[in-house]
MIKOL-43698 format. One record per residue (C-alpha): x negated, y negated, z negated; residue in three letters. Coordinates in pm, 1 decimal. Last residue first. Layout:
residues N
((X,Y,Z),ala)
...
//
This chain:
residues 279
((-1283.3,416.5,3174.4),gln)
((-1329.9,110.3,3326.1),gly)
((-976.1,-45.2,3219.2),leu)
((-732.2,111.9,2988.9),leu)
((-367.2,108.3,3096.9),lys)
((-141.8,-17.1,2830.0),thr)
((205.2,170.3,2842.0),phe)
((470.6,52.6,2624.4),ser)
((789.3,256.3,2472.3),leu)
((1010.0,72.9,2282.6),ser)
((1295.9,154.2,2042.1),gly)
((1252.1,497.3,1979.2),leu)
((1482.7,668.2,1666.3),gly)
((1447.8,806.3,1341.5),trp)
((1690.3,902.1,1115.2),lys)
((1800.7,852.8,762.0),gly)
((2089.7,603.5,862.5),asn)
((1886.8,401.8,1079.5),gln)
((1530.0,442.2,1094.0),glu)
((1355.0,258.7,1395.6),ile)
((1036.2,390.7,1574.9),tyr)
((810.7,129.9,1811.7),val)
((564.8,369.2,2027.2),glu)
((293.3,163.5,2193.7),thr)
((84.3,354.5,2439.3),val)
((-306.1,283.9,2454.7),val)
((-368.9,438.5,2828.4),phe)
((-625.0,622.3,3047.4),pro)
((-494.7,766.2,3360.0),asn)
((-461.8,1083.9,3577.4),val)
((-286.9,1095.3,3861.2),val)
((-83.9,1372.5,4058.3),glu)
((71.6,1221.6,4361.0),asn)
((435.2,1332.8,4497.5),gly)
((526.7,973.3,4438.7),gly)
((392.9,971.4,4061.0),val)
((256.2,1328.8,3924.9),val)
((158.7,1253.8,3588.9),ala)
((-177.3,1337.9,3362.9),thr)
((-230.3,1103.8,3050.5),leu)
((-506.2,1026.2,2893.6),arg)
((-427.6,940.8,2551.2),ile)
((-486.7,651.3,2287.7),lys)
((-161.0,650.3,2093.0),asn)
((-41.0,377.4,1872.8),leu)
((256.7,403.9,1637.5),leu)
((487.2,125.4,1493.4),ile)
((724.0,243.1,1266.1),ala)
((1030.1,30.7,1142.8),thr)
((1239.1,49.3,840.7),asn)
((1047.1,-206.0,627.5),gly)
((693.0,-235.2,810.9),ile)
((539.1,32.0,882.3),phe)
((181.7,108.8,1082.9),gln)
((94.3,462.4,1234.1),val)
((-225.9,544.6,1404.2),ser)
((-316.8,790.7,1648.4),thr)
((-628.1,892.3,1878.9),glu)
((-728.3,1111.4,2119.7),gln)
((-375.7,1256.9,2267.2),ile)
((-393.1,1433.7,2600.2),asp)
((-45.3,1358.9,2714.5),ala)
((85.2,1600.7,2996.6),gln)
((265.1,1680.1,3319.4),lys)
((472.1,1357.7,3259.2),tyr)
((693.9,1378.3,3593.0),gln)
((774.4,1064.2,3751.9),ile)
((1035.7,1052.4,4003.6),ala)
((1110.8,1400.8,3871.5),gly)
((1498.5,1301.0,3852.8),ser)
((1550.6,1386.7,3538.2),lys)
((1257.1,1179.1,3410.1),ile)
((1338.6,864.0,3635.8),val)
((1726.2,910.7,3517.8),asn)
((1614.1,892.6,3144.2),leu)
((1405.0,595.4,3182.7),glu)
((1674.9,420.4,3389.2),gln)
((1931.1,495.1,3113.2),glu)
((1707.0,374.4,2837.6),lys)
((1649.2,59.2,3011.4),thr)
((1322.2,-5.1,3205.8),met)
((1025.3,-250.8,3251.3),ser)
((799.3,-334.3,3509.0),gly)
((524.8,-126.6,3734.6),gly)
((265.6,-81.8,3454.4),met)
((550.1,62.7,3252.3),his)
((764.0,-97.1,2963.6),ile)
((1045.0,105.2,2830.8),phe)
((1319.0,-64.7,2629.5),val)
((1565.2,71.3,2378.1),ala)
((1888.5,-68.4,2331.5),lys)
((2070.8,243.9,2283.9),glu)
((1800.9,406.4,2087.3),asn)
((1615.2,691.2,2237.3),phe)
((1578.3,1025.6,2009.6),leu)
((1928.8,1175.4,2124.3),ala)
((1872.3,1112.2,2517.5),glu)
((1509.4,1253.6,2465.3),leu)
((1646.5,1569.2,2328.3),ser)
((1912.4,1616.2,2607.0),asp)
((1650.5,1482.2,2882.2),val)
((1457.2,1774.7,2857.9),asn)
((1213.9,1700.1,3127.6),arg)
((980.1,1942.0,3011.1),glu)
((688.6,1701.9,3018.4),ser)
((899.1,1448.8,2860.4),met)
((1028.9,1662.2,2597.9),trp)
((653.2,1764.8,2494.8),arg)
((583.4,1394.4,2493.0),trp)
((861.9,1350.2,2268.3),lys)
((777.9,1635.8,2048.7),asp)
((432.2,1454.1,1992.7),arg)
((594.0,1115.1,1856.9),ser)
((821.3,1289.5,1649.1),leu)
((530.1,1485.5,1487.4),asn)
((329.8,1136.2,1493.4),ile)
((636.4,982.9,1334.6),ile)
((693.8,1231.3,1052.6),glu)
((336.8,1281.9,989.2),gln)
((332.0,925.0,879.3),glu)
((655.0,962.0,671.7),arg)
((462.1,1229.3,473.7),asn)
((159.6,1030.3,390.8),ala)
((394.2,722.3,265.8),ser)
((552.4,984.9,52.6),asn)
((243.1,1124.4,-96.5),met)
((102.2,771.2,-166.3),ala)
((426.9,690.3,-326.1),leu)
((430.8,1000.7,-529.5),thr)
((90.4,929.7,-636.2),lys)
((167.4,591.0,-733.1),ile)
((451.5,696.9,-917.6),ser)
((195.6,914.3,-1160.7),asn)
((224.3,656.4,-1442.2),tyr)
((605.7,628.1,-1401.5),glu)
((672.4,988.0,-1396.6),lys)
((446.8,1043.0,-1678.2),asp)
((661.8,759.7,-1877.7),thr)
((511.9,421.9,-1963.6),val)
((637.8,396.0,-2334.2),arg)
((897.8,160.7,-2440.8),glu)
((885.4,-197.8,-2540.4),leu)
((616.1,-443.9,-2707.8),trp)
((659.8,-829.3,-2722.6),ile)
((359.6,-968.0,-2728.6),thr)
((342.3,-1293.8,-2990.1),lys)
((485.0,-1638.7,-2955.7),gly)
((501.4,-1923.6,-2728.6),lys)
((209.3,-2100.4,-2846.5),gln)
((-7.6,-1772.4,-2832.8),ala)
((-160.3,-1824.7,-2478.1),pro)
((-325.1,-1486.7,-2360.1),thr)
((-647.6,-1466.8,-2184.3),val)
((-754.9,-1083.2,-2156.6),gly)
((-1117.1,-997.7,-2068.9),ile)
((-1105.6,-670.1,-1885.2),tyr)
((-1186.5,-275.2,-1880.5),ala)
((-1114.1,52.5,-1730.1),phe)
((-1243.6,407.5,-1719.0),ser)
((-1171.0,606.8,-1446.0),ser)
((-1005.7,912.4,-1303.7),glu)
((-661.7,909.8,-1433.8),pro)
((-633.2,536.6,-1352.9),thr)
((-702.5,298.1,-1659.6),ala)
((-416.5,100.9,-1806.8),gly)
((-149.8,-186.1,-1729.3),his)
((190.1,-253.4,-1814.5),trp)
((487.7,-527.5,-1731.3),his)
((789.0,-682.7,-1809.4),thr)
((760.9,-1056.8,-1700.7),ile)
((827.0,-1287.8,-1961.4),gly)
((552.1,-1552.2,-1877.2),pro)
((352.6,-1482.2,-1543.3),leu)
((103.4,-1207.4,-1546.0),cys)
((-188.2,-1324.4,-1333.5),lys)
((-448.3,-1062.2,-1247.1),ile)
((-789.1,-1150.5,-1137.8),val)
((-1009.2,-859.1,-945.7),asp)
((-1384.7,-819.7,-1009.1),gly)
((-1344.1,-451.5,-1118.0),lys)
((-1102.3,-308.3,-947.4),asn)
((-674.7,-294.0,-969.9),val)
((-451.8,-30.3,-796.6),val)
((-97.7,-213.3,-808.3),arg)
((174.9,18.4,-916.1),ile)
((522.1,-76.2,-710.0),pro)
((777.2,-353.7,-849.5),ser)
((1101.0,-331.1,-1040.6),his)
((892.6,-373.8,-1380.7),lys)
((543.9,-507.2,-1320.5),glu)
((272.5,-264.0,-1287.2),gln)
((-109.8,-277.0,-1312.2),tyr)
((-348.1,15.4,-1252.7),tyr)
((-715.8,48.2,-1329.3),gly)
((-1037.1,109.5,-1160.1),thr)
((-1388.8,38.9,-1361.3),gly)
((-1524.9,-263.9,-1529.8),glu)
((-1491.2,-620.9,-1573.6),thr)
((-1099.4,-702.5,-1454.5),ile)
((-1007.2,-1045.4,-1577.0),leu)
((-664.4,-1048.5,-1699.3),leu)
((-467.2,-1359.1,-1726.7),ile)
((-153.4,-1366.6,-1949.5),gln)
((182.9,-1527.3,-1968.1),gly)
((336.5,-1734.0,-2255.8),gly)
((615.0,-1479.1,-2352.0),pro)
((376.7,-1170.4,-2296.6),his)
((596.9,-911.8,-2205.4),ile)
((540.7,-515.4,-2300.7),his)
((563.0,-174.2,-2138.1),trp)
((327.5,57.9,-2337.5),asp)
((-55.5,45.8,-2300.0),leu)
((-237.4,308.0,-2088.3),lys)
((-537.1,573.0,-2115.0),ala)
((-582.5,812.7,-1841.5),gly)
((-973.5,729.7,-1851.1),ala)
((-1062.7,549.9,-2125.7),ala)
((-959.6,199.8,-2168.7),phe)
((-1163.8,-100.4,-2317.6),thr)
((-999.6,-416.4,-2395.9),ala)
((-1194.9,-729.9,-2433.1),val)
((-1019.1,-1020.2,-2587.4),ala)
((-933.7,-1396.0,-2604.0),leu)
((-661.9,-1551.5,-2777.9),ser)
((-523.5,-1886.4,-2689.0),tyr)
((-401.0,-2158.5,-2903.4),asp)
((-763.6,-2339.3,-2909.3),phe)
((-787.1,-2636.5,-3147.4),asn)
((-530.0,-2545.7,-3384.8),ala)
((-635.4,-2188.9,-3392.3),asp)
((-599.7,-1874.8,-3167.8),pro)
((-833.8,-1579.0,-3207.0),ala)
((-1157.6,-1572.9,-2985.6),asn)
((-1377.4,-1278.6,-2888.9),leu)
((-1139.7,-962.4,-2991.6),glu)
((-1294.4,-643.0,-2923.2),his)
((-1028.1,-375.1,-2856.3),leu)
((-1098.1,-32.3,-2761.2),trp)
((-818.8,190.5,-2624.7),val)
((-775.6,597.1,-2625.7),thr)
((-478.9,755.2,-2458.8),gly)
((-125.1,616.3,-2513.8),thr)
((-29.7,255.7,-2596.7),his)
((139.5,25.4,-2867.0),asn)
((138.0,243.7,-3204.8),asn)
((-144.0,39.1,-3326.5),val)
((-491.2,232.5,-3421.7),thr)
((-679.2,77.0,-3160.5),ala)
((-1036.5,195.9,-3133.9),ile)
((-1296.2,-67.0,-3228.1),glu)
((-1508.3,-259.0,-3022.4),gly)
((-1632.4,-177.2,-2689.6),lys)
((-1932.1,-415.6,-2712.3),pro)
((-1947.8,-726.9,-2507.9),phe)
((-2169.0,-783.7,-2194.9),leu)
((-2074.1,-434.3,-2044.7),ser)
((-2336.6,-381.2,-1760.8),thr)
((-2369.5,-432.9,-1408.3),asp)
((-2606.9,-726.7,-1468.0),gln)
((-2472.9,-973.9,-1208.8),ala)
((-2124.0,-838.4,-1299.7),gly)
((-2187.2,-916.3,-1690.4),ala)
((-2301.4,-1299.7,-1576.5),lys)
((-2006.0,-1314.7,-1366.4),thr)
((-1762.7,-1218.7,-1649.2),phe)
((-1945.1,-1422.5,-1894.5),leu)
((-1915.8,-1725.9,-1673.0),thr)
((-1526.6,-1639.4,-1571.0),val)
((-1465.5,-1606.3,-1960.5),ala)
((-1620.5,-1953.4,-1998.9),ile)
((-1400.9,-2100.9,-1759.1),leu)
((-1104.9,-1946.8,-1865.0),ile)
((-1117.6,-2056.2,-2179.4),ile)
((-1221.2,-2435.1,-2092.3),tyr)
((-891.5,-2410.7,-1833.5),phe)
((-670.0,-2301.0,-2135.8),leu)
((-789.2,-2586.2,-2364.5),his)
((-727.2,-2832.3,-2079.7),lys)
((-382.0,-2708.9,-2029.3),met)
//
């Protein structure tokens, strides 16, 4: 362990100097010719394991789009990212985007891969214990796996837009007093928080149906969506025009809407109005 500490300390010191100068401290080395990667990868060995220091220390530089195959380090590995932007992924986990200055700890026995993004080169100093055996190389990283981060981002954007559209439909249905559509949207246990108190689903629908509160128009100014598992939290900053007790009023609100996904369908679990003061 003491040997590992000293090696990491040296690597961090060199890493810091290179970062301060914003240039590569070590040469790229030779283009790797072993069959364990796709694209162009350069390797430069800094320290081979021996009787005193049983850890290898090497610089790896990847051209944009280059990547290693899936592999396992029996003794684990630490990566000190020195240049560019890259991907790091462990089996059954999403891809992580890593940047210059990041430190990645890969535990022993974990199947993983790493490489450059399609748009950026990528380099790191790798510290690899050798006492538990050499790296175990596995199958190629498929194009589908490599591009899964784009699919994930696209799916996330689609989910976000789905919630935004559903919220806008809700405001329209409320202004039209379309209680049938609202009843289908509102969860049976939904809670509605107004300035005058809280309501159940049934009470909210009755207020809308009777016209006790007429939601004439919601002028949406800002919208944000956050996901926590199968729950979406949408914040709308709006100017709401409504008729309450026969009087038309216009008020600025931050409206918090909580949507829950069940059986592939989103339902509204909570709607809360917070009036903005001084606006």
